[in-house]
C-alpha positions as CSV (number, residue, x, y, z in Angstrom):
1,M,86.7,93.9,102.2
2,K,88.5,90.5,102.8
3,I,91.8,92.0,102.9
4,G,90.9,95.0,105.0
5,L,89.4,93.0,108.0
6,P,92.5,90.8,108.6
7,L,94.7,94.0,108.3
8,L,92.5,95.9,110.8
9,L,92.4,92.9,113.3
10,S,96.1,93.0,113.1
11,L,96.5,96.5,113.5
12,L,94.3,96.4,116.7
13,L,96.1,93.3,118.2
14,S,99.4,95.2,117.8
15,I,98.0,98.4,119.6
16,E,96.6,96.3,122.5
17,S,99.9,94.5,122.9
18,T,101.9,97.8,122.9
19,A,99.5,99.3,125.4
20,Q,100.5,96.8,127.9
21,G,104.2,97.7,127.8
22,P,107.3,95.5,127.5
23,D,107.0,92.0,129.0
24,P,109.0,91.6,132.3
25,K,112.0,89.0,132.1
26,L,112.2,86.1,134.4
27,V,116.0,85.9,135.2
28,D,115.8,83.0,137.6
29,E,113.6,81.0,139.8
30,F,114.8,78.6,142.4
31,G,113.7,76.8,145.6
32,N,116.0,74.9,147.8
33,V,119.7,76.1,147.3
34,H,122.7,76.3,149.5
35,C,124.2,79.5,150.6
36,E,126.8,79.5,147.6
37,G,124.1,78.8,145.2
38,L,121.8,81.5,146.6
39,I,124.5,84.1,146.3
40,G,125.6,83.3,142.9
41,R,121.9,83.4,141.8
42,L,121.4,86.8,143.5
43,D,124.7,88.3,142.1
44,L,123.6,87.3,138.4
45,F,120.1,88.9,139.1
46,L,122.0,92.2,140.1
47,A,124.1,92.1,137.0
48,E,121.1,91.4,134.8
49,L,119.4,94.5,136.6
50,S,122.4,96.6,136.1
51,N,122.2,96.1,132.4
52,S,118.8,97.3,132.3
53,K,119.7,101.1,133.5
54,D,116.2,102.2,133.8
55,G,114.3,98.9,134.6
56,S,113.5,97.6,138.3
57,G,113.6,94.4,139.9
58,L,110.9,92.3,141.5
59,V,111.6,89.3,144.0
60,V,108.5,87.2,144.3
61,L,108.6,84.9,147.4
62,Y,106.3,81.9,147.6
63,E,105.9,80.1,150.8
64,G,105.9,76.3,151.0
65,K,107.9,73.3,152.2
66,Y,111.4,73.1,151.9
67,I,114.3,70.7,152.1
68,N,115.8,70.1,155.7
69,Y,119.5,69.5,155.1
70,T,120.5,69.3,158.8
71,S,119.8,65.7,159.2
72,Q,121.7,62.5,157.7
73,R,118.6,62.3,155.3
74,S,117.0,65.2,153.4
75,Y,113.2,65.5,153.6
76,L,110.5,68.1,153.1
77,V,109.5,70.0,156.1
78,A,106.6,72.5,156.5
79,P,107.8,76.1,157.1
80,V,107.5,77.9,160.2
81,F,105.2,81.1,160.3
82,G,107.4,84.1,159.7
83,E,110.4,82.2,157.8
84,V,109.6,83.9,154.4
85,N,110.2,87.1,155.9
86,I,113.9,86.1,157.1
87,R,114.2,84.6,153.6
88,A,113.4,88.1,152.1
89,N,115.7,89.8,154.4
90,L,118.6,87.6,153.8
91,I,118.0,88.6,149.9
92,R,117.6,92.1,150.9
93,N,120.6,92.4,153.0
94,H,122.7,90.8,150.2
95,F,121.4,93.5,147.9
96,K,122.3,96.0,150.3
97,G,125.9,94.5,151.0
98,R,126.6,94.7,147.3
99,G,125.7,98.2,147.4
100,F,122.7,98.0,145.1
101,D,120.1,100.7,145.1
102,P,117.2,99.4,147.1
103,S,114.8,101.6,145.4
104,R,115.0,99.6,142.1
105,I,113.9,96.2,143.5
106,T,110.4,95.6,145.1
107,F,109.7,92.6,147.1
108,A,106.3,90.8,146.9
109,S,104.6,87.7,148.3
110,G,103.4,85.3,145.7
111,G,101.3,83.2,147.9
112,F,101.7,79.5,148.6
113,R,103.0,76.6,146.7
114,D,103.8,73.0,147.5
115,E,107.4,73.8,148.0
116,H,109.0,77.3,148.4
117,L,110.0,79.1,145.5
118,V,112.0,82.5,144.8
119,E,111.3,84.4,141.4
120,L,113.8,87.1,140.1
121,W,112.3,89.4,137.6
122,V,113.6,92.4,135.7
123,I,110.8,94.9,134.8
124,P,111.8,97.1,131.8
125,P,110.6,100.8,131.7
126,G,106.9,100.8,131.1
127,G,106.6,97.3,131.7
128,T,103.9,95.6,133.8
129,Y,104.7,93.2,136.9
130,P,103.9,89.6,136.4
131,K,100.9,88.3,138.2
132,P,102.0,85.6,140.9
133,K,101.1,82.0,140.3
134,P,100.5,80.2,143.7
135,T,99.5,76.5,143.5
136,R,97.8,76.4,146.9
137,D,95.1,78.4,148.7
138,K,96.8,77.8,152.1
139,I,99.5,75.8,153.8
140,E,100.0,74.5,157.3
141,Y,102.9,75.6,159.3
142,R,104.9,73.7,161.8
143,K,105.3,75.1,165.3
144,G,108.2,77.1,166.5
145,K,110.0,80.2,166.0
146,P,111.5,81.3,162.6
147,S,115.0,80.8,162.6
148,T,117.9,81.7,160.0
149,V,116.9,79.9,157.0
150,L,120.4,79.4,155.8
151,P,122.8,79.4,159.0
152,S,125.9,79.3,157.0
153,C,125.0,82.2,154.7
154,P,126.8,85.6,155.8
């Protein structure tokens, strides 16, 4: 009986873990990047997703402060309401420009964090989507209209 119980527990645990499906793979996560860095990271994500023929991609965007590079000094600024949508469209347009099948990539809001963050995931066939991990319940927006997040990005 002492040998049977650990074997039974191990069998139950293995059945439970396989019932959940394969784990998603976090390919990259980033916050403040310049245009060239963003393009490079997105291209690496598309390459990784291409290697997973039947897998799907997930882009999770978290809203939060970001670095203002337009002045002599860099400092964190609060986002303007709607900037996360501009960031998502910038990423979506890059994927479209690379000719990647948009039906393989899902975009999701991760909620709020102290600083903005983008996560790029590959979800294997039968895998489950990761649960977002916000660090804040809410954020304060600055006044103004959302504008291009990275003006130098094509």
